[in-house]
N, C-alpha and C positions, 0 to 999 in steps of 0.2 A: 414852371413845371413843378408838380407836387412830388415831394420825396416820400418814398415808401420806407417805413422803419421796420426792420426785421426783429422779431421777438422770438427767443428760444422756446418760450412756453407755447406760443402759437404754433411754431413749427412742430413741436412734439405733440400737439393736440391737447395740451393740458389746459385746464380751466374752462373747457368746453362743457356746455350743457346740451341737452337735446338728444338726437338719435344715438350718438356714440355712447353716452352715459347710460341710456336706456338699454342698449345692447349688453353693456357690462353687467347691469343689474339682472338682466335676463339670464346670462351665463351662470351667475351665482345661484340663482333659483333652480336652474336645471341640474346643477351639481348636487344641490341638497336633495332634490327629488331622486336622482340616481343613487345617492348614498343611502337613502331611506329604503330603496329596493335591494341594493347589493349587500348592505351590512348584515341583515338577518340571514341571508343565504350563506355568506362567508362564515358567520358564527356557527351556523348549523353544520357546515362542512368541518369546521375546526373541532367542534365538540364531538362530531361523529368519528373523526380520526382518533381523538383521545379515548372515547368510550370503547370503540371496537378494537383499538390497539391494546387497551387494557384487557379486554375480553379474550383476545387472541393470546396474550401472555398467560392468562389463567388456563386457557385450553392447552397450551404447551406444558404447563405445570401438571395439569391433569393427566395428559398423555404419559408423562414421565412417571407419575404416581401409579398408573395402571400397569405399566411395564415392570415397575419395582415389585408390585403386589404379585404379578404373575410369576416372576422369577422366584419369589419367596415360596409360592405354592409348589413350583416345580422342584425346588430343592428339598422341601419338606416331604413330598411324596405322600405316603399313607400314614404319616404321623397324626395321631388323633387330635393334636393341637394345631394342625396346619392352618386352619382358617383363622384361629385366634392369633397366631403369629403373623398372619397376613394383615389382620386388622391393626396390629401394633406397628407393622412396617408402614402402613398408610398414615397412622398418627404421627410417626416420627420422621418420615422420609423427606418431606418437603414443606418448609416453612412458608414458601411462596403461596401455597394454597392451604389455608388453615383447615383443620378437621371440622371446624364449625360450619364450613360451607359445603361439606360433603353430605348429600342427602341419603344415599344408600350405596351399599356394596353388594354385588351379586357374584357368587362363585357357582359356576354351572358346568355340567358335563357336556362337552362339545363333541361333534362327530368328526370335525376336521378344522383346518385353519380358517375356512371361510364361514364358520357357523356364527349366526347372530344370537344374541341373548334372547331366550324365549320371552314373549310378551308377558305371559303370566308371572314370570319371575320378577318383573319390574314393578308389579302393582299388587301382588298377592299379599294378603295380611299374614299368611303363613307360607312356609316354604313349599316348593313343588317337588313331588317325588315321594320318598319315604318307604321304599321297599328294601328288602335285603339284597337285591341285585338291581340297583338303580340304573335306569336307561338314560339315553341321550335326552337332555332337557331337564333332568333333575338338577335342583339348585338349592343353595342356601343363601338367604337374603338377610343382610345385616343393616340395621339402622343405628341411630345414636344410642339407643338403650343398650346395645351390645358393647360398643366401643367405649362407653362411659362407665359401665359398671361391671361387665363380665371379666373374670380373671382367666377363664379357660381351663383352670385346673380341675373343675368339676364336669367338664364336657365329656359326654360319652355318646355312643351311637343312639342312645335314647333321648339325648338332650334336644330340646326344641330347636336350639340354634343350628344344629348340624344333622338333624335326623334325616333330612331328605337326601343328602348325599354325604354320608359319613366319611370323613377322610380315611378311616382305617379300611374302608371297602374299596378304595381307589386302586386301580391296577398299576403296578409299577414294575412288574417283572418284564425282562427283555422278551421272553417268549410269549407274553400275553397278546399284543404288546401293550405298553403303557397308555393310559387314558389321555385324551385331549381335555384340557381344562381351560375354561374361559373366566376372565375377570372383567366385570362391568362396573364402572363407577359413575355415579351421577352427582354433579356438584352444581352449586348456585353461584352465579357471578352477579353481584349487585351493581347497578348502574349508579354513577355519581350524580349526573345532572337531572336524571328523570325524564329527559326529552325522548328517550327511546323505550320507555317503560321502567318498571322498578327493578327488574332483574332478568337475567338470561340463564336458561338451563343448559349446562354443558355435559356431554356424555362421551365416554370413550370405552372401547373394548379391546382386550388383547387375548389371543388364543395361544396357548403354549402346551407342549407335550410334557408330561411329568418325566422327571429325570429317571432313566432306566436304572434299576437296581438288580444285582444278581443275588437273589435270595435263595436259601436252601430249600 
């Protein structure tokens, strides 16, 4: 009778060639193909989370900035330098959103808490309004030329910067009642990777009523 010799390598299937080995090579190839499809999608999702997470952080900073500016306007009331002081508050209030990213600031006369910034105020080369009794929609629009050079000390109701809705004409008496004032700020968020474009425009608006004052 012929004796059968047991071999651990044979029992484990090691040292074999043929179908088993070909199946192993096929599994490795399938894994590489799957990785080639999945990796770009994973990286796109990862970069998307990073990019839009950063953009959302800038939006929160912008929202805080707009509220700070609106509170400044409310406290200043009909002070002739109210808008200039607001510009200073925007420049100094939030290091998380540098003033270099701010595209424009619009101060406008609102009819109530739900008023939207007038479209003309966001794109006009000059301010909108300019009467001795400004109506709803009158606005003062500021860009980098104002916050980089203006001192505000020379601003009067005839000044180009604030002629459309001069702060000294704003109603602050309890009996009037006080005006509703809106602050609209537009800022630019630059993307890091460029996969979703070069930049995203962020905007926010806050409406506030001027602080009532008891004047003689």
